[in-house]
All heavy atoms as an XYZ file, in Angstrom:
772
protein
N      65.614    -38.987     46.255
C      67.062    -38.916     46.318
C      67.467    -38.451     47.711
O      68.500    -38.904     48.238
C      67.729    -38.055     45.379
C      69.113    -38.197     45.236
S      69.579    -39.833     44.639
C      71.343    -39.675     44.468
N      66.640    -37.751     48.460
C      66.903    -37.252     49.808
C      66.911    -38.402     50.866
O      67.458    -38.319     51.920
C      65.919    -36.191     50.245
C      64.596    -36.606     50.324
N      63.757    -36.763     49.219
C      63.846    -36.863     51.376
C      62.601    -37.109     49.540
N      62.600    -37.164     50.868
N      66.300    -39.595     50.479
C      66.230    -40.749     51.444
C      67.605    -41.344     51.461
O      67.795    -42.285     52.361
C      65.187    -41.658     50.976
C      63.731    -41.124     51.361
O      63.593    -40.230     52.237
N      62.701    -41.517     50.627
N      68.449    -41.222     50.470
C      69.676    -41.899     50.476
C      70.509    -41.586     51.788
O      71.067    -42.620     52.266
C      70.453    -41.536     49.163
C      71.865    -42.095     49.208
C      69.719    -41.869     47.899
N      70.580    -40.418     52.181
C      71.278    -40.063     53.403
C      70.645    -40.776     54.590
O      71.364    -41.242     55.545
C      71.351    -38.564     53.648
C      72.019    -37.902     52.475
C      71.382    -37.029     51.616
C      73.395    -38.121     52.222
C      71.965    -36.333     50.680
C      74.002    -37.396     51.281
C      73.340    -36.559     50.457
O      74.026    -35.841     49.433
N      69.360    -40.852     54.691
C      68.688    -41.635     55.754
C      69.129    -43.113     55.684
O      69.455    -43.689     56.724
C      67.246    -41.431     55.674
C      66.415    -42.234     56.744
C      66.739    -41.627     58.125
C      64.960    -42.080     56.462
N      69.162    -43.656     54.474
C      69.567    -45.062     54.398
C      70.976    -45.274     54.863
O      71.290    -46.367     55.429
C      69.341    -45.620     52.899
C      67.929    -45.575     52.427
C      67.734    -45.348     51.090
C      66.866    -45.716     53.286
C      66.395    -45.316     50.568
C      65.537    -45.667     52.785
C      65.403    -45.417     51.471
O      64.015    -45.442     50.977
N      71.846    -44.415     54.445
C      73.234    -44.571     54.803
C      73.407    -44.445     56.324
O      74.133    -45.171     56.943
C      74.052    -43.523     54.033
C      74.160    -43.781     52.649
C      75.467    -43.435     54.543
C      74.801    -42.781     51.798
N      72.713    -43.556     56.899
C      72.701    -43.384     58.354
C      72.183    -44.525     59.113
O      72.902    -45.074     60.008
C      71.907    -42.035     58.715
C      71.999    -41.834     60.265
C      73.279    -41.295     60.697
C      70.862    -40.723     60.608
N      71.155    -45.243     58.630
C      70.615    -46.432     59.236
C      71.617    -47.501     59.126
O      71.859    -48.244     60.019
C      69.280    -46.804     58.652
C      68.799    -48.159     59.093
C      68.234    -45.758     59.056
N      72.179    -47.684     57.918
C      73.236    -48.747     57.655
C      74.380    -48.558     58.569
O      74.979    -49.542     59.143
C      73.626    -48.798     56.278
C      72.545    -49.414     55.293
S      73.187    -49.633     53.628
C      73.658    -47.994     53.064
N      74.848    -47.348     58.724
C      75.987    -47.053     59.639
C      75.676    -47.429     61.062
O      76.357    -48.032     61.756
C      76.392    -45.573     59.484
C      77.267    -45.085     60.632
C      78.592    -45.487     60.610
C      76.842    -44.328     61.698
C      79.439    -45.014     61.658
C      77.721    -44.093     62.775
C      78.987    -44.393     62.771
N      74.441    -47.020     61.451
C      74.066    -47.414     62.949
C      73.925    -48.800     63.142
O      74.452    -49.307     64.119
N      73.394    -49.535     62.144
C      73.201    -50.958     62.345
C      74.663    -51.617     62.391
O      74.967    -52.530     63.254
C      72.359    -51.640     61.277
C      72.449    -53.161     61.248
C      70.953    -51.191     61.423
N      75.455    -51.308     61.415
C      76.860    -51.830     61.348
C      77.674    -51.534     62.649
O      78.349    -52.454     63.140
C      77.658    -51.371     60.159
O      76.961    -51.696     58.978
N      77.455    -50.244     63.158
C      78.282    -49.904     64.343
C      77.759    -50.669     65.530
O      78.554    -51.124     66.341
C      78.062    -48.371     64.526
C      78.809    -47.803     65.665
C      80.203    -47.615     65.575
C      78.270    -47.476     66.926
C      80.984    -47.170     66.539
C      78.996    -46.956     67.870
C      80.355    -46.805     67.673
O      81.057    -46.251     68.776
N      76.441    -50.811     65.617
C      75.917    -51.482     66.765
C      76.262    -52.928     66.880
O      76.574    -53.511     67.916
C      74.327    -51.356     66.847
C      73.885    -49.965     67.352
C      72.350    -49.993     67.179
C      74.328    -49.691     68.690
N      76.272    -53.586     65.694
C      76.722    -54.996     65.672
C      78.071    -55.199     66.023
O      78.434    -56.245     66.699
C      76.485    -55.487     64.152
C      77.212    -56.863     63.911
C      74.973    -55.665     63.828
N      78.966    -54.216     65.843
C      80.434    -54.309     66.201
C      80.633    -53.864     67.648
O      81.520    -54.408     68.339
C      81.208    -53.573     65.212
C      81.298    -54.182     63.783
C      82.041    -53.338     62.858
N      82.270    -53.968     61.573
C      81.260    -54.216     60.634
N      80.140    -53.667     60.858
N      81.554    -54.712     59.485
N      79.904    -52.902     68.118
C      80.172    -52.368     69.384
C      79.404    -53.019     70.479
O      80.090    -53.224     71.630
C      79.890    -50.820     69.409
C      79.990    -50.215     70.807
C      80.841    -50.107     68.536
N      78.155    -53.506     70.339
C      77.489    -54.136     71.383
C      78.111    -55.393     71.971
O      78.147    -55.438     73.199
C      76.099    -54.397     70.893
C      75.088    -53.231     70.975
C      73.680    -53.743     70.324
C      74.947    -52.548     72.311
N      78.627    -56.232     71.235
C      79.253    -57.429     71.838
C      80.525    -56.973     72.726
O      80.759    -57.548     73.736
C      79.781    -58.329     70.664
C      78.855    -57.877     69.606
C      78.611    -56.558     69.845
N      81.322    -55.998     72.403
C      82.369    -55.547     73.105
C      81.979    -54.985     74.416
O      82.698    -54.991     75.459
C      83.287    -54.611     72.310
C      84.053    -55.202     71.184
S      85.163    -54.223     70.321
C      84.486    -52.671     70.267
N      80.805    -54.267     74.444
C      80.506    -53.504     75.657
C      79.592    -54.382     76.580
O      79.643    -54.264     77.609
C      79.609    -52.291     75.169
O      78.504    -52.670     74.497
C      80.511    -51.250     74.463
N      78.856    -55.421     76.021
C      78.021    -56.215     76.814
C      78.620    -57.384     77.416
O      78.244    -57.871     78.492
C      76.661    -56.566     76.056
C      75.809    -55.501     75.567
C      74.661    -55.981     74.732
C      75.318    -54.662     76.797
N      79.589    -57.963     76.658
C      80.329    -59.227     77.126
C      81.631    -58.823     77.615
O      82.561    -58.614     76.943
C      80.391    -60.220     76.013
C      78.980    -60.538     75.495
C      81.046    -61.507     76.395
C      78.944    -61.364     74.161
N      81.784    -58.803     79.043
C      83.119    -58.482     79.656
C      83.782    -59.571     80.079
O      84.990    -59.592     80.226
C      82.784    -57.379     80.775
C      82.061    -56.159     80.312
C      82.814    -54.998     80.890
N      82.056    -53.775     80.453
C      82.662    -52.839     79.721
N      83.834    -52.959     79.362
N      81.968    -51.766     79.556
N      83.135    -60.702     80.495
C      83.787    -61.782     80.990
C      83.988    -62.879     79.893
O      83.386    -62.836     78.807
C      82.955    -62.412     82.049
C      82.611    -61.594     83.280
C      81.763    -62.339     84.203
C      81.362    -61.416     85.398
N      80.383    -62.091     86.272
N      84.916    -63.797     80.042
C      85.063    -64.812     79.065
C      83.912    -65.713     78.870
O      83.247    -65.949     79.894
C      86.347    -65.585     79.608
C      86.986    -64.720     80.583
C      85.868    -63.799     81.237
N      83.651    -66.186     77.732
C      82.520    -66.946     77.441
C      82.896    -68.413     77.871
O      83.884    -69.039     77.354
C      82.110    -66.997     76.036
C      81.748    -65.529     75.594
C      80.971    -67.891     75.700
C      81.455    -65.357     74.138
N      82.107    -69.052     78.828
C      82.473    -70.310     79.367
C      81.388    -71.490     78.810
O      81.702    -72.541     78.911
C      82.376    -70.335     80.864
C      83.377    -69.397     81.456
C      83.278    -69.446     82.892
N      84.014    -68.333     83.555
C      85.321    -68.393     83.976
N      85.976    -69.574     83.858
N      85.960    -67.422     84.490
N      80.343    -71.044     78.243
C      79.365    -71.921     77.731
C      80.000    -72.583     76.444
O      80.284    -71.995     75.564
C      78.038    -71.197     77.383
C      76.941    -72.143     76.946
O      77.176    -73.302     76.680
N      75.821    -71.654     77.082
N      80.036    -73.968     76.564
C      80.598    -74.743     75.379
C      79.853    -74.585     74.168
O      80.340    -74.480     72.986
C      80.813    -76.253     75.723
C      81.929    -76.399     76.800
C      81.996    -77.950     77.185
N      82.326    -78.677     76.012
C      82.085    -80.001     75.939
N      81.720    -80.647     76.901
N      82.473    -80.699     74.806
N      78.562    -74.626     74.320
C      77.664    -74.507     73.036
C      77.806    -73.162     72.436
O      77.991    -73.117     71.172
C      76.151    -74.776     73.381
C      75.259    -74.558     72.281
C      75.114    -75.519     71.318
C      74.486    -73.325     72.154
C      74.288    -75.370     70.245
C      73.733    -73.155     71.122
C      73.555    -74.212     70.118
N      77.806    -72.141     73.114
C      77.955    -70.736     72.582
C      79.333    -70.605     71.962
O      79.545    -70.021     70.958
C      77.664    -69.752     73.693
C      77.620    -68.220     73.271
C      76.622    -68.073     72.129
C      77.368    -67.288     74.389
N      80.411    -71.102     72.675
C      81.716    -70.975     72.067
C      81.872    -71.735     70.755
O      82.416    -71.261     69.815
C      82.753    -71.532     73.111
C      83.092    -70.673     74.213
C      83.866    -71.289     75.162
C      85.286    -71.032     74.778
N      86.322    -71.396     75.881
N      81.252    -72.918     70.657
C      81.311    -73.620     69.452
C      80.418    -72.989     68.360
O      80.928    -73.016     67.214
C      80.866    -75.197     69.580
O      79.540    -75.225     69.978
N      79.308    -72.476     68.730
C      78.573    -71.690     67.831
C      79.294    -70.480     67.239
O      79.329    -70.394     66.004
C      77.217    -71.246     68.508
C      76.381    -70.392     67.572
C      75.571    -70.897     66.606
C      76.392    -68.901     67.806
C      74.812    -70.119     65.876
C      75.569    -68.237     66.945
C      74.762    -68.786     66.039
N      79.898    -69.709     68.066
C      80.581    -68.519     67.572
C      81.914    -68.975     66.772
O      82.333    -68.229     65.888
C      81.068    -67.650     68.769
C      79.890    -66.950     69.527
C      80.362    -66.289     70.783
C      79.167    -66.059     68.598
N      82.444    -70.149     67.057
C      83.625    -70.644     66.380
C      83.234    -70.929     64.889
O      84.022    -70.567     64.013
C      84.209    -71.860     67.102
C      85.434    -72.472     66.315
C      86.579    -71.840     66.455
C      85.288    -73.553     65.435
C      87.780    -72.345     65.778
C      86.356    -74.078     64.806
C      87.576    -73.485     64.944
N      82.043    -71.433     64.717
C      81.781    -71.936     63.282
C      80.975    -70.802     62.528
O      80.709    -71.069     61.305
C      80.831    -73.144     63.374
C      81.733    -74.367     63.766
C      81.437    -75.037     64.952
C      82.620    -74.872     62.886
C      82.208    -76.087     65.304
C      83.347    -75.947     63.201
C      83.227    -76.580     64.385
O      83.962    -77.742     64.735
N      80.591    -69.666     63.146
C      79.913    -68.674     62.476
C      80.662    -68.211     61.083
O      80.027    -68.097     60.158
C      79.617    -67.433     63.321
C      79.173    -66.234     62.460
C      78.437    -67.869     64.176
N      81.997    -67.918     61.106
C      82.640    -67.479     59.846
C      82.683    -68.472     58.811
O      82.532    -68.199     57.701
C      84.125    -67.136     60.375
C      83.986    -66.996     61.870
C      82.870    -67.804     62.263
N      82.852    -69.764     59.183
C      82.756    -70.813     58.155
C      81.388    -70.958     57.510
O      81.367    -71.141     56.279
C      83.278    -72.222     58.840
C      84.622    -72.152     59.381
C      84.795    -72.124     60.750
C      85.670    -72.012     58.532
C      86.076    -72.034     61.295
C      87.004    -71.974     59.125
C      87.207    -71.986     60.519
O      88.353    -71.951     60.996
N      80.353    -70.860     58.296
C      79.020    -71.015     57.720
C      78.705    -69.791     56.892
O      78.111    -70.011     55.748
C      78.014    -71.199     58.938
C      76.588    -70.991     58.401
C      78.191    -72.415     59.547
N      79.179    -68.648     57.231
C      78.945    -67.435     56.463
C      79.665    -67.574     55.109
O      79.033    -67.223     54.056
C      79.432    -66.181     57.180
O      78.703    -66.191     58.439
C      79.082    -64.959     56.399
N      80.919    -68.122     55.125
C      81.575    -68.201     53.899
C      80.981    -69.262     53.028
O      80.835    -68.997     51.800
C      83.073    -68.636     54.235
C      83.959    -68.829     53.114
C      84.057    -67.514     52.258
C      85.381    -69.350     53.546
N      80.494    -70.345     53.592
C      79.862    -71.395     52.761
C      78.627    -70.908     52.239
O      78.279    -71.221     50.962
C      79.551    -72.573     53.732
N      77.830    -70.145     52.965
C      76.505    -69.657     52.470
C      76.764    -68.685     51.176
O      75.998    -68.605     50.305
C      75.780    -68.978     53.452
C      74.563    -68.101     53.063
C      75.254    -70.032     54.525
N      77.808    -67.880     51.277
C      78.107    -66.943     50.215
C      78.810    -67.719     49.041
O      78.565    -67.267     47.807
C      79.070    -65.927     50.697
C      78.407    -64.948     51.613
S      79.343    -63.523     52.051
C      80.888    -64.181     52.574
N      79.411    -68.754     49.200
C      80.287    -69.388     48.216
C      79.397    -70.431     47.473
O      79.536    -70.519     46.201
C      81.536    -70.065     48.753
O      82.236    -69.134     49.503
C      82.416    -70.697     47.660
N      78.566    -71.147     48.088
C      77.902    -72.283     47.547
C      76.994    -71.855     46.318
O      77.163    -72.512     45.220
C      76.991    -72.990     48.512
C      76.243    -74.168     48.056
C      76.903    -75.322     47.796
C      74.902    -74.057     47.684
C      76.256    -76.448     47.216
C      74.208    -75.148     47.237
C      74.892    -76.348     47.052
N      76.233    -70.797     46.337
C      75.463    -70.411     45.182
C      76.449    -69.984     44.062
O      76.152    -70.212     42.844
C      74.536    -69.275     45.554
C      74.433    -69.347     47.009
C      75.759    -70.020     47.459
N      77.508    -69.364     44.285
C      78.451    -68.859     43.317
C      79.070    -70.092     42.603
O      79.481    -70.064     41.391
C      79.471    -68.008     43.927
N      79.268    -71.113     43.257
C      79.891    -72.292     42.681
C      78.938    -72.877     41.616
O      79.293    -73.222     40.477
C      80.180    -73.464     43.724
C      81.358    -73.056     44.635
C      80.573    -74.765     43.060
C      81.597    -73.890     45.821
N      77.702    -72.942     41.855
C      76.741    -73.487     40.938
C      76.507    -72.608     39.783
O      76.086    -73.017     38.787
C      75.405    -73.837     41.705
C      75.508    -74.953     42.761
C      74.179    -75.064     43.496
C      76.022    -76.167     42.272
N      76.485    -71.311     39.978
C      76.106    -70.361     38.916
C      77.305    -69.751     38.147
O      77.134    -69.127     37.030
C      75.348    -69.139     39.534
C      73.960    -69.611     40.036
O      73.462    -70.591     39.599
O      73.570    -68.953     41.025
N      78.469    -69.980     38.623
C      79.674    -69.217     37.974
C      79.875    -69.626     36.598
O      80.231    -68.827     35.745
C      80.895    -69.496     38.852
N      79.629    -70.927     36.241
C      79.985    -71.399     34.847
C      78.885    -71.179     33.892
O      79.037    -71.167     32.716
C      80.334    -72.883     34.824
O      79.212    -73.499     35.319
N      77.615    -70.857     34.417
C      76.496    -70.530     33.551
C      75.771    -71.861     33.244
O      74.721    -71.831     32.557
N      76.302    -72.974     33.653
C      75.585    -74.224     33.424
C      75.486    -74.871     34.698
O      76.492    -75.152     35.497
C      76.463    -75.037     32.449
O      76.015    -76.470     32.438
N      74.302    -75.343     35.161
C      74.052    -75.961     36.294
C      74.606    -77.313     36.397
O      75.223    -77.810     37.407
C      72.451    -76.123     36.593
C      72.154    -76.643     38.015
S      72.645    -75.630     39.353
C      71.505    -74.349     39.274
N      74.776    -78.000     35.181
C      75.449    -79.314     35.135
C      76.974    -79.126     35.496
O      77.485    -80.024     36.260
C      75.249    -79.915     33.809
O      73.841    -80.031     33.485
C      75.793    -81.303     33.732
N      77.515    -78.313     34.921
C      78.978    -77.995     35.066
C      79.190    -77.670     36.611
O      80.145    -78.101     37.183
C      79.552    -76.916     34.210
N      78.355    -76.850     37.170
C      78.471    -76.419     38.490
C      78.330    -77.581     39.436
O      79.050    -77.731     40.436
N      77.287    -78.555     39.229
C      77.074    -79.692     40.149
C      78.300    -80.592     39.971
O      78.770    -81.185     40.983
C      75.724    -80.379     39.798
C      74.671    -79.390     40.136
C      75.631    -81.706     40.463
C      73.259    -79.878     39.697
N      78.759    -80.837     38.758
C      79.870    -81.752     38.550
C      81.208    -81.212     39.215
O      81.940    -81.959     39.887
C      80.205    -82.048     37.138
C      79.139    -82.936     36.368
C      79.384    -82.953     34.892
C      79.079    -84.333     36.985
N      81.367    -79.994     39.026
C      82.582    -79.279     39.653
C      82.472    -79.340     41.186
O      83.487    -79.574     41.895
C      82.705    -77.860     39.230
O      82.694    -77.832     37.760
C      83.863    -77.212     39.755
N      81.369    -79.042     41.759
C      81.172    -79.157     43.236
C      81.414    -80.484     43.704
O      82.215    -80.717     44.715
C      79.750    -78.659     43.630
C      79.342    -78.760     45.146
C      80.247    -77.796     45.910
C      77.956    -78.423     45.333
N      80.923    -81.505     43.149
C      81.098    -82.886     43.537
C      82.540    -83.293     43.458
O      83.164    -83.895     44.349
C      80.317    -83.804     42.663
N      83.182    -82.986     42.320
C      84.648    -83.252     42.151
C      85.472    -82.515     43.089
O      86.380    -83.076     43.656
C      85.111    -82.956     40.678
N      85.230    -81.311     43.347
C      86.020    -80.455     44.271
C      85.837    -81.058     45.794
O      86.789    -81.206     46.508
N      84.620    -81.491     46.064
C      84.403    -82.026     47.422
C      85.075    -83.330     47.590
O      85.717    -83.631     48.615
C      82.881    -82.251     47.661
N      85.023    -84.181     46.540
C      85.706    -85.457     46.564
C      87.194    -85.387     46.719
O      87.902    -85.983     47.460
C      85.285    -86.339     45.351
C      83.797    -86.733     45.568
C      86.212    -87.546     45.300
C      83.295    -87.527     44.289
N      87.719    -84.446     45.935
C      89.193    -84.191     45.905
C      89.652    -83.644     47.147
O      90.699    -84.027     47.812
C      89.598    -83.161     44.758
N      88.885    -82.712     47.852
C      89.244    -82.194     49.144
C      89.162    -83.258     50.269
O      89.927    -83.315     51.149
C      88.321    -81.001     49.410
N      88.059    -84.069     50.053
C      87.890    -85.224     51.092
C      89.102    -86.170     51.008
O      89.499    -86.754     52.068
C      86.564    -85.850     50.801
C      86.334    -87.050     51.823
C      85.869    -86.724     53.132
C      86.450    -88.315     51.465
C      85.604    -87.698     54.083
C      86.179    -89.364     52.310
C      85.867    -89.097     53.666
N      89.584    -86.397     49.879
C      90.683    -87.388     49.701
C      92.023    -86.771     50.054
O      93.062    -87.459     49.972
C      90.680    -87.883     48.244
C      89.526    -88.743     47.865
C      89.631    -89.228     46.393
C      89.384    -90.071     48.787
N      92.050    -85.524     50.332
C      93.364    -84.874     50.891
C      94.061    -84.118     49.806
O      95.165    -83.621     50.109
N      93.499    -83.776     48.711
C      94.153    -82.855     47.755
C      94.221    -81.538     48.280
O      93.355    -81.028     48.995
C      93.376    -82.873     46.450
N      95.263    -80.832     47.915
C      95.551    -79.422     48.472
C      94.543    -78.458     47.704
O      93.787    -78.904     46.798
N      94.644    -77.247     48.021
C      93.786    -76.161     47.448
C      94.138    -76.102     45.917
O      93.209    -75.870     45.182
C      94.058    -74.882     48.202
C      93.165    -73.672     47.724
C      91.681    -73.973     47.912
C      93.518    -72.434     48.488
N      95.389    -75.890     45.618
C      95.722    -75.679     44.196
C      95.384    -76.855     43.387
O      94.712    -76.737     42.285
C      97.180    -75.373     44.015
C      97.688    -75.015     42.681
C      97.258    -73.879     42.065
C      98.428    -75.936     41.847
C      97.599    -73.404     40.845
C      98.718    -75.578     40.550
C      98.374    -74.433     40.043
N      95.689    -78.144     43.647
C      95.172    -79.213     42.846
C      93.692    -79.347     42.602
O      93.101    -79.662     41.656
C      95.740    -80.527     43.465
C      96.832    -80.067     44.271
C      96.532    -78.620     44.683
N      93.022    -78.985     43.741
C      91.596    -79.017     43.733
C      91.056    -77.921     42.839
O      90.086    -78.171     42.032
C      90.909    -78.850     45.169
O      91.432    -79.922     45.961
C      89.453    -78.974     45.158
N      91.488    -76.749     42.895
C      91.235    -75.674     42.041
C      91.452    -76.003     40.533
O      90.558    -75.736     39.658
C      91.875    -74.365     42.447
N      92.582    -76.566     40.263
C      92.928    -76.920     38.891
C      91.955    -77.984     38.364
O      91.396    -77.854     37.296
C      94.434    -77.395     38.773
C      94.640    -78.031     37.437
C      95.320    -76.239     39.083
N      91.635    -79.004     39.094
C      90.650    -80.000     38.846
C      89.302    -79.343     38.583
O      88.669    -79.684     37.510
C      90.641    -81.080     39.899
C      89.448    -82.163     39.638
C      89.871    -83.042     38.529
C      89.259    -82.959     41.004
N      88.872    -78.436     39.335
C      87.589    -77.892     39.083
C      87.503    -76.988     37.866
O      86.592    -77.018     37.037
C      87.130    -77.012     40.379
S      86.778    -78.042     41.821
N      88.645    -76.257     37.639
C      88.659    -75.576     36.329
C      88.707    -76.396     35.055
O      88.083    -76.004     34.117
C      90.022    -74.625     36.368
S      89.896    -73.336     37.544
N      89.411    -77.485     35.224
C      89.476    -78.420     34.035
C      88.013    -79.023     33.798
O      87.553    -79.133     32.715
C      90.523    -79.522     34.244
C      90.290    -80.689     33.280
C      91.984    -79.010     34.244
N      87.421    -79.347     34.851
C      85.992    -79.952     34.802
C      84.993    -78.900     34.133
O      84.273    -79.208     33.231
C      85.494    -80.555     36.080
C      86.271    -81.720     36.394
C      84.023    -80.739     36.072
C      85.939    -82.181     37.823
N      85.015    -77.605     34.576
C      84.291    -76.587     33.992
C      84.579    -76.412     32.534
O      83.762    -76.296     31.604
C      84.380    -75.303     34.738
C      83.775    -74.078     33.960
C      83.772    -75.420     36.125
N      85.839    -76.377     32.202
C      86.342    -76.241     30.815
C      85.735    -77.341     29.978
O      85.209    -77.131     28.846
C      87.832    -76.208     30.660
C      88.334    -76.121     29.244
C      88.261    -74.970     28.523
C      88.880    -77.245     28.670
C      88.662    -74.915     27.245
C      89.362    -77.175     27.390
C      89.242    -76.009     26.701
N      85.848    -78.568     30.414
C      85.487    -79.783     29.585
C      83.918    -79.779     29.500
O      83.454    -80.114     28.488
C      85.817    -81.055     30.246
C      87.376    -81.332     30.217
C      87.673    -82.643     30.962
C      87.891    -81.474     28.766
N      83.248    -79.486     30.587
C      81.706    -79.314     30.500
C      81.315    -78.326     29.487
O      80.344    -78.435     28.673
C      81.140    -79.132     31.901
S      81.193    -80.431     32.859
N      81.983    -77.107     29.424
C      81.538    -76.033     28.560
C      81.903    -76.441     27.054
O      81.310    -76.058     26.240
C      82.185    -74.758     28.934
O      83.545    -74.798     28.813
N      83.013    -77.278     26.985
C      83.442    -77.690     25.594
C      82.551    -78.810     25.046
O      82.212    -78.788     23.913
C      84.854    -78.139     25.666
C      85.400    -78.546     24.307
C      85.772    -77.631     23.319
C      85.597    -79.929     24.021
C      86.278    -77.968     22.180
C      86.162    -80.283     22.856
C      86.497    -79.255     21.907
O      87.025    -79.696     20.616
N      82.136    -79.704     25.911
C      81.319    -80.951     25.509
C      79.819    -80.477     25.366
O      79.077    -81.109     24.514
C      81.465    -82.019     26.471
C      82.986    -82.620     26.551
C      83.068    -83.684     27.630
C      83.246    -83.165     25.135
N      79.379    -79.657     26.270
C      77.873    -79.413     26.278
C      77.496    -78.218     25.589
O      77.554    -77.184     25.635
C      77.348    -79.393     27.717
C      77.499    -80.646     28.523
C      78.141    -80.766     29.571
C      76.939    -81.921     27.922
C      78.382    -81.955     30.309
C      77.133    -83.019     28.640
C      77.876    -83.136     29.807
């Protein structure tokens, strides 16, 4: 149990360094197009990586998850808003759980 404080201290140090080092090391504006585009897409990729497994596992059925993911992607691609897409996905999960 005494190692818990060491773990917390290490987690604090890592979190602090990740936030402070970029502010102290990068003083000039970033001009590299590749690096700017990379940093622009990091939050979206992180969100996708956290959300994608949850979509497939949330209903408890892999079939419902795959059908819901496909329907949501198609609805979003066709220009449906967030609320209609969410309602469509909820209906598909409900129907899959009712039928299977």
